N, CA, C and O atoms as CSV, one atom per row, in Angstrom:
chain,resi,resn,atom,element,x,y,z
A,1,MET,N,N,-46.599,-102.811,-170.789
A,1,MET,CA,C,-46.158,-104.075,-170.305
A,1,MET,C,C,-45.518,-104.364,-171.763
A,1,MET,O,O,-46.366,-104.210,-172.642
A,2,SER,N,N,-44.502,-104.666,-172.153
A,2,SER,CA,C,-43.725,-105.015,-173.412
A,2,SER,C,C,-44.539,-106.733,-173.633
A,2,SER,O,O,-45.141,-107.516,-172.897
A,3,ARG,N,N,-44.156,-106.698,-174.956
A,3,ARG,CA,C,-44.666,-108.296,-175.283
A,3,ARG,C,C,-43.752,-109.349,-174.893
A,3,ARG,O,O,-44.073,-110.527,-174.732
A,4,SER,N,N,-42.544,-108.835,-174.743
A,4,SER,CA,C,-41.702,-110.147,-174.465
A,4,SER,C,C,-42.211,-110.113,-172.699
A,4,SER,O,O,-42.560,-111.193,-172.222
A,5,ARG,N,N,-42.227,-109.174,-172.017
A,5,ARG,CA,C,-42.412,-109.348,-170.441
A,5,ARG,C,C,-43.574,-110.319,-170.491
A,5,ARG,O,O,-43.460,-111.406,-169.926
A,6,VAL,N,N,-44.683,-109.992,-171.133
A,6,VAL,CA,C,-46.017,-110.751,-171.128
A,6,VAL,C,C,-45.710,-112.101,-171.638
A,6,VAL,O,O,-46.585,-112.861,-171.224
A,7,LEU,N,N,-44.848,-112.719,-172.353
A,7,LEU,CA,C,-44.523,-113.882,-172.844
A,7,LEU,C,C,-43.871,-114.437,-171.686
A,7,LEU,O,O,-44.277,-115.501,-171.218
A,8,THR,N,N,-42.676,-113.678,-171.064
A,8,THR,CA,C,-42.127,-114.384,-170.264
A,8,THR,C,C,-42.861,-114.777,-168.972
A,8,THR,O,O,-42.603,-115.780,-168.307
A,9,TRP,N,N,-43.825,-113.849,-168.692
A,9,TRP,CA,C,-44.827,-113.976,-167.579
A,9,TRP,C,C,-45.878,-115.419,-168.083
A,9,TRP,O,O,-46.320,-116.321,-167.370
A,10,LEU,N,N,-45.969,-115.293,-168.912
A,10,LEU,CA,C,-47.059,-116.697,-169.619
A,10,LEU,C,C,-46.023,-117.892,-169.403
A,10,LEU,O,O,-46.448,-119.026,-169.180
A,11,GLY,N,N,-44.652,-117.619,-169.472
A,11,GLY,CA,C,-43.705,-119.163,-169.740
A,11,GLY,C,C,-43.572,-119.388,-168.207
A,11,GLY,O,O,-43.345,-120.550,-167.872
A,12,ASN,N,N,-43.679,-118.439,-167.209
A,12,ASN,CA,C,-43.544,-118.739,-165.826
A,12,ASN,C,C,-44.637,-119.220,-165.383
A,12,ASN,O,O,-44.491,-120.261,-164.743
A,13,ILE,N,N,-45.823,-118.790,-165.504
A,13,ILE,CA,C,-47.040,-119.396,-165.160
A,13,ILE,C,C,-47.640,-120.496,-165.582
A,13,ILE,O,O,-48.632,-121.086,-165.153
A,14,SER,N,N,-46.713,-120.774,-166.742
A,14,SER,CA,C,-47.439,-122.255,-167.619
A,14,SER,C,C,-47.499,-123.470,-166.667
A,14,SER,O,O,-48.550,-124.099,-166.786
A,15,PHE,N,N,-46.558,-123.999,-165.672
A,15,PHE,CA,C,-46.642,-125.023,-164.913
A,15,PHE,C,C,-48.180,-125.054,-163.613
A,15,PHE,O,O,-48.944,-125.895,-163.138
A,16,PRO,N,N,-47.939,-123.606,-163.517
A,16,PRO,CA,C,-49.271,-123.678,-162.125
A,16,PRO,C,C,-50.530,-123.731,-163.024
A,16,PRO,O,O,-51.524,-124.440,-162.861
A,17,LEU,N,N,-50.284,-122.838,-164.003
A,17,LEU,CA,C,-51.380,-122.647,-165.031
A,17,LEU,C,C,-52.165,-124.161,-165.166
A,17,LEU,O,O,-53.224,-124.437,-164.603
A,18,TYR,N,N,-51.397,-125.053,-166.036
A,18,TYR,CA,C,-51.494,-126.615,-165.977
A,18,TYR,C,C,-52.113,-127.284,-164.683
A,18,TYR,O,O,-53.052,-128.077,-164.615
A,19,ALA,N,N,-51.448,-126.828,-163.825
A,19,ALA,CA,C,-51.933,-127.609,-162.573
A,19,ALA,C,C,-53.050,-127.343,-162.014
A,19,ALA,O,O,-53.575,-128.144,-161.241
A,20,THR,N,N,-53.654,-126.032,-162.357
A,20,THR,CA,C,-55.052,-125.590,-161.707
A,20,THR,C,C,-55.808,-125.349,-162.322
A,20,THR,O,O,-56.855,-125.109,-161.721
A,21,HIS,N,N,-55.881,-125.213,-164.165
A,21,HIS,CA,C,-56.786,-124.714,-164.709
A,21,HIS,C,C,-57.967,-125.502,-165.051
A,21,HIS,O,O,-58.950,-125.006,-165.602
A,22,LEU,N,N,-57.879,-126.603,-164.756
A,22,LEU,CA,C,-59.080,-127.588,-164.517
A,22,LEU,C,C,-60.244,-127.530,-163.427
A,22,LEU,O,O,-61.427,-127.246,-163.616
A,23,PRO,N,N,-59.613,-127.868,-162.258
A,23,PRO,CA,C,-60.523,-127.063,-161.229
A,23,PRO,C,C,-61.209,-125.823,-161.344
A,23,PRO,O,O,-62.427,-125.678,-161.236
A,24,VAL,N,N,-60.227,-124.788,-161.605
A,24,VAL,CA,C,-61.061,-123.396,-161.823
A,24,VAL,C,C,-62.159,-123.490,-163.105
A,24,VAL,O,O,-63.279,-123.054,-162.836
A,25,VAL,N,N,-62.005,-123.884,-164.134
A,25,VAL,CA,C,-62.722,-123.807,-164.939
A,25,VAL,C,C,-63.955,-124.932,-164.497
A,25,VAL,O,O,-65.095,-124.505,-164.681
A,26,MET,N,N,-63.882,-125.828,-164.133
A,26,MET,CA,C,-64.849,-126.857,-163.931
A,26,MET,C,C,-65.747,-126.070,-162.762
A,26,MET,O,O,-66.963,-126.109,-162.950
A,27,LEU,N,N,-65.414,-125.567,-161.918
A,27,LEU,CA,C,-66.187,-124.972,-160.812
A,27,LEU,C,C,-66.593,-123.439,-161.654
A,27,LEU,O,O,-67.819,-123.342,-161.685
A,28,LEU,N,N,-66.164,-122.686,-162.079
A,28,LEU,CA,C,-66.779,-121.431,-162.656
A,28,LEU,C,C,-67.799,-121.925,-163.978
A,28,LEU,O,O,-68.867,-121.388,-164.272
A,29,SER,N,N,-67.339,-122.769,-164.484
A,29,SER,CA,C,-68.300,-123.339,-165.615
A,29,SER,C,C,-69.922,-123.834,-165.063
A,29,SER,O,O,-71.036,-123.680,-165.562
A,30,ARG,N,N,-69.457,-124.475,-163.827
A,30,ARG,CA,C,-71.122,-125.016,-162.978
A,30,ARG,C,C,-71.757,-123.733,-162.716
A,30,ARG,O,O,-72.986,-123.785,-162.772
A,31,LEU,N,N,-71.223,-122.515,-162.427
A,31,LEU,CA,C,-72.111,-121.069,-161.874
A,31,LEU,C,C,-72.692,-120.950,-163.082
A,31,LEU,O,O,-73.916,-120.894,-162.961
A,32,VAL,N,N,-72.244,-120.875,-164.439
A,32,VAL,CA,C,-72.798,-120.480,-165.563
A,32,VAL,C,C,-73.808,-121.264,-166.409
A,32,VAL,O,O,-74.484,-120.794,-167.324
A,33,ALA,N,N,-73.810,-122.503,-165.977
A,33,ALA,CA,C,-74.717,-123.465,-166.908
A,33,ALA,C,C,-75.712,-123.192,-166.896
A,33,ALA,O,O,-76.294,-122.802,-165.884
A,34,GLY,N,N,-76.316,-123.331,-168.222
A,34,GLY,CA,C,-77.981,-123.124,-168.061
A,34,GLY,C,C,-78.193,-121.819,-168.440
A,34,GLY,O,O,-79.370,-121.506,-168.618
A,35,GLN,N,N,-77.113,-120.746,-168.653
A,35,GLN,CA,C,-77.083,-119.360,-168.980
A,35,GLN,C,C,-77.486,-119.057,-170.249
A,35,GLN,O,O,-77.554,-120.027,-171.005
A,36,PRO,N,N,-77.802,-117.883,-170.744
A,36,PRO,CA,C,-78.051,-117.776,-172.019
A,36,PRO,C,C,-76.533,-117.648,-172.849
A,36,PRO,O,O,-75.634,-116.970,-172.350
A,37,LEU,N,N,-76.368,-118.264,-173.976
A,37,LEU,CA,C,-75.285,-118.085,-174.498
A,37,LEU,C,C,-74.253,-116.626,-174.204
A,37,LEU,O,O,-73.150,-116.633,-173.657
A,38,ALA,N,N,-74.837,-115.687,-174.631
A,38,ALA,CA,C,-74.167,-114.162,-173.888
A,38,ALA,C,C,-73.609,-114.175,-172.987
A,38,ALA,O,O,-72.469,-113.711,-172.959
A,39,GLU,N,N,-74.183,-114.695,-171.935
A,39,GLU,CA,C,-73.679,-114.395,-170.572
A,39,GLU,C,C,-72.416,-115.692,-170.602
A,39,GLU,O,O,-71.253,-115.383,-170.345
A,40,ARG,N,N,-72.685,-116.729,-170.843
A,40,ARG,CA,C,-71.445,-117.643,-171.076
A,40,ARG,C,C,-70.105,-117.302,-171.582
A,40,ARG,O,O,-69.037,-117.507,-171.004
A,41,LEU,N,N,-70.327,-116.654,-172.945
A,41,LEU,CA,C,-69.095,-115.821,-173.387
A,41,LEU,C,C,-68.648,-114.976,-172.728
A,41,LEU,O,O,-67.439,-114.756,-172.801
A,42,ILE,N,N,-69.482,-114.210,-171.854
A,42,ILE,CA,C,-68.819,-113.010,-170.968
A,42,ILE,C,C,-68.165,-113.875,-169.907
A,42,ILE,O,O,-66.956,-113.743,-169.714
A,43,ALA,N,N,-68.927,-114.822,-169.147
A,43,ALA,CA,C,-68.177,-115.761,-168.123
A,43,ALA,C,C,-66.820,-116.444,-168.750
A,43,ALA,O,O,-65.814,-116.588,-168.055
A,44,ALA,N,N,-66.878,-116.814,-169.997
A,44,ALA,CA,C,-65.795,-117.183,-170.092
A,44,ALA,C,C,-64.405,-116.738,-170.102
A,44,ALA,O,O,-63.354,-117.377,-170.041
A,45,VAL,N,N,-64.728,-115.085,-170.225
A,45,VAL,CA,C,-63.485,-114.336,-170.316
A,45,VAL,C,C,-63.257,-114.520,-168.827
A,45,VAL,O,O,-62.255,-115.115,-168.429
A,46,GLY,N,N,-64.136,-114.041,-168.020
A,46,GLY,CA,C,-63.757,-114.249,-166.605
A,46,GLY,C,C,-63.250,-115.324,-166.087
A,46,GLY,O,O,-62.413,-115.314,-165.185
A,47,ILE,N,N,-63.766,-116.429,-166.671
A,47,ILE,CA,C,-62.874,-117.821,-166.065
A,47,ILE,C,C,-61.479,-117.973,-166.516
A,47,ILE,O,O,-60.638,-118.425,-165.739
A,48,VAL,N,N,-61.151,-117.602,-167.811
A,48,VAL,CA,C,-59.763,-117.277,-168.022
A,48,VAL,C,C,-59.200,-116.493,-167.272
A,48,VAL,O,O,-58.159,-116.906,-166.761
A,49,GLY,N,N,-59.645,-115.144,-166.939
A,49,GLY,CA,C,-58.778,-114.410,-166.082
A,49,GLY,C,C,-58.653,-114.954,-164.687
A,49,GLY,O,O,-57.663,-114.747,-163.986
A,50,ALA,N,N,-59.774,-115.709,-164.285
A,50,ALA,CA,C,-59.608,-116.358,-162.576
A,50,ALA,C,C,-58.441,-117.467,-163.057
A,50,ALA,O,O,-57.342,-117.309,-162.524
A,51,ALA,N,N,-58.535,-118.259,-163.740
A,51,ALA,CA,C,-57.554,-119.139,-164.053
A,51,ALA,C,C,-56.022,-118.645,-164.238
A,51,ALA,O,O,-55.126,-119.455,-164.002
A,52,LEU,N,N,-55.739,-117.459,-164.613
A,52,LEU,CA,C,-54.488,-116.733,-164.744
A,52,LEU,C,C,-54.363,-116.089,-163.365
A,52,LEU,O,O,-53.163,-115.834,-163.273
A,53,ILE,N,N,-54.823,-115.788,-162.517
A,53,ILE,CA,C,-54.833,-115.029,-161.354
A,53,ILE,C,C,-54.400,-116.222,-160.457
A,53,ILE,O,O,-53.293,-116.232,-159.917
A,54,VAL,N,N,-55.461,-117.407,-160.285
A,54,VAL,CA,C,-54.988,-118.685,-159.551
A,54,VAL,C,C,-53.662,-118.844,-159.796
A,54,VAL,O,O,-52.933,-118.729,-158.811
A,55,ALA,N,N,-52.882,-119.199,-161.395
A,55,ALA,CA,C,-51.933,-119.508,-161.489
A,55,ALA,C,C,-51.210,-118.790,-160.966
A,55,ALA,O,O,-50.438,-119.300,-160.154
A,56,GLU,N,N,-51.144,-117.346,-161.190
A,56,GLU,CA,C,-50.173,-116.762,-160.508
A,56,GLU,C,C,-49.974,-116.739,-158.793
A,56,GLU,O,O,-48.870,-116.422,-158.350
A,57,VAL,N,N,-50.708,-116.968,-158.179
A,57,VAL,CA,C,-50.974,-117.092,-156.732
A,57,VAL,C,C,-50.039,-118.186,-156.402
A,57,VAL,O,O,-49.250,-118.111,-155.460
A,58,VAL,N,N,-50.145,-119.264,-157.234
A,58,VAL,CA,C,-49.743,-120.799,-156.992
A,58,VAL,C,C,-48.400,-120.561,-157.240
A,58,VAL,O,O,-47.594,-121.114,-156.491
A,59,ARG,N,N,-47.894,-119.690,-158.342
A,59,ARG,CA,C,-46.343,-119.844,-158.667
A,59,ARG,C,C,-45.572,-118.590,-157.586
A,59,ARG,O,O,-44.366,-118.613,-157.340
A,60,ARG,N,N,-46.346,-117.738,-157.134
A,60,ARG,CA,C,-45.948,-116.787,-156.142
A,60,ARG,C,C,-45.460,-117.284,-154.682
A,60,ARG,O,O,-44.401,-117.062,-154.096
A,61,TYR,N,N,-46.726,-118.118,-154.253
A,61,TYR,CA,C,-46.751,-118.058,-152.948
A,61,TYR,C,C,-46.383,-119.906,-152.836
A,61,TYR,O,O,-46.199,-120.308,-151.687
A,62,VAL,N,N,-46.304,-120.745,-153.742
A,62,VAL,CA,C,-46.411,-122.453,-153.691
A,62,VAL,C,C,-45.047,-122.331,-154.485
A,62,VAL,O,O,-43.982,-122.334,-153.868
A,63,GLU,N,N,-45.093,-122.236,-155.726
A,63,GLU,CA,C,-43.740,-123.088,-156.666
A,63,GLU,C,C,-42.361,-122.133,-156.288
A,63,GLU,O,O,-41.260,-122.675,-156.371
A,64,LYS,N,N,-42.448,-120.839,-155.914
A,64,LYS,CA,C,-41.285,-120.069,-155.877
A,64,LYS,C,C,-40.466,-120.807,-154.544
A,64,LYS,O,O,-39.358,-121.344,-154.538
A,65,PRO,N,N,-41.530,-120.603,-153.333
A,65,PRO,CA,C,-40.688,-120.874,-152.134
A,65,PRO,C,C,-40.297,-122.373,-152.352
A,65,PRO,O,O,-39.217,-122.754,-151.902
A,66,ALA,N,N,-41.145,-123.278,-153.043
A,66,ALA,CA,C,-40.748,-124.525,-152.798
A,66,ALA,C,C,-39.537,-124.559,-153.234
A,66,ALA,O,O,-38.634,-124.793,-152.431
A,67,LEU,N,N,-39.220,-124.310,-154.749
A,67,LEU,CA,C,-38.073,-124.281,-155.568
A,67,LEU,C,C,-36.707,-123.814,-154.926
A,67,LEU,O,O,-35.636,-124.415,-155.005
A,68,ALA,N,N,-37.019,-122.334,-154.117
A,68,ALA,CA,C,-36.130,-122.154,-153.290
A,68,ALA,C,C,-35.820,-122.824,-152.239
A,68,ALA,O,O,-34.651,-122.667,-151.886
A,69,TYR,N,N,-36.760,-123.864,-151.296
A,69,TYR,CA,C,-36.245,-124.640,-150.158
A,69,TYR,C,C,-35.431,-125.728,-150.877
A,69,TYR,O,O,-34.336,-126.181,-150.546
A,70,LEU,N,N,-36.185,-126.043,-151.910
A,70,LEU,CA,C,-35.314,-127.594,-152.779
A,70,LEU,C,C,-33.972,-126.943,-153.314
A,70,LEU,O,O,-32.885,-127.520,-153.336
A,71,GLY,N,N,-34.192,-125.799,-153.694
A,71,GLY,CA,C,-32.516,-125.691,-154.211
A,71,GLY,C,C,-31.569,-125.701,-153.357
A,71,GLY,O,O,-30.473,-126.211,-153.591
A,72,ALA,N,N,-31.979,-124.967,-151.940
A,72,ALA,CA,C,-30.918,-124.683,-151.015
A,72,ALA,C,C,-30.849,-126.001,-150.500
A,72,ALA,O,O,-29.814,-126.219,-149.871
A,73,ARG,N,N,-31.741,-127.054,-150.590
A,73,ARG,CA,C,-31.438,-128.371,-149.861
A,73,ARG,C,C,-30.582,-129.437,-150.631
A,73,ARG,O,O,-30.023,-130.320,-149.981
A,74,LEU,N,N,-30.462,-129.384,-151.985
A,74,LEU,CA,C,-30.102,-129.725,-153.069
A,74,LEU,C,C,-28.807,-129.374,-153.652
A,74,LEU,O,O,-28.091,-130.137,-154.300
A,75,LEU,N,N,-28.604,-128.334,-153.406
A,75,LEU,CA,C,-27.483,-127.508,-154.137
A,75,LEU,C,C,-26.359,-127.282,-152.871
A,75,LEU,O,O,-25.224,-126.899,-153.154
A,76,VAL,N,N,-26.738,-127.534,-151.510
A,76,VAL,CA,C,-25.559,-127.412,-150.775
A,76,VAL,C,C,-24.377,-128.049,-150.919
A,76,VAL,O,O,-24.662,-129.244,-150.828
A,77,PRO,N,N,-23.345,-127.953,-151.073
A,77,PRO,CA,C,-21.889,-128.355,-150.947
A,77,PRO,C,C,-21.989,-129.595,-149.844
A,77,PRO,O,O,-22.074,-129.419,-148.629
A,78,ARG,N,N,-21.968,-130.622,-150.377
A,78,ARG,CA,C,-21.349,-131.578,-149.088
A,78,ARG,C,C,-19.679,-131.542,-148.986
A,78,ARG,O,O,-18.887,-131.232,-149.875
A,79,ARG,N,N,-19.435,-131.910,-147.778
A,79,ARG,CA,C,-18.266,-131.867,-147.171
A,79,ARG,C,C,-17.721,-133.470,-147.841
A,79,ARG,O,O,-18.410,-134.481,-147.710
A,80,ALA,N,N,-16.540,-133.460,-148.470
A,80,ALA,CA,C,-15.879,-134.727,-148.811
A,80,ALA,C,C,-15.655,-135.820,-147.515
A,80,ALA,O,O,-15.222,-135.363,-146.458
A,81,VAL,N,N,-15.895,-136.957,-147.602
A,81,VAL,CA,C,-15.795,-137.971,-146.521
A,81,VAL,C,C,-14.570,-138.448,-147.151
A,81,VAL,O,O,-14.237,-138.525,-148.334
A,82,SER,N,N,-13.885,-138.797,-145.875
A,82,SER,CA,C,-12.267,-139.632,-146.132
A,82,SER,C,C,-12.702,-140.669,-145.737
A,82,SER,O,O,-13.535,-140.715,-144.831
A,83,VAL,N,N,-12.106,-141.990,-146.490
A,83,VAL,CA,C,-12.341,-143.431,-146.305
A,83,VAL,C,C,-10.783,-143.952,-146.007
A,83,VAL,O,O,-9.771,-143.721,-146.668
A,84,GLY,N,N,-10.920,-144.646,-144.927
A,84,GLY,CA,C,-9.807,-145.360,-144.196
A,84,GLY,C,C,-9.165,-144.639,-143.187
A,84,GLY,O,O,-8.249,-145.154,-142.547
């Protein structure tokens, strides 16, 4: 995957990542609480991966269909209304 494709993908998932990262991080962090540091560091990589996966799923199955629906509803040309 080229560098520009990775950056484009990260840009595309930026809002879903922003919207979903906190619940993902909090949930998974509770699972590793109290574990040794080495295990928590390994888990941190998994948590970041999980947050990226959740963001991609939200982008693909929530954000894109919602934007398509709203775009179709809001960008439909209206007929002119004659007055008088």
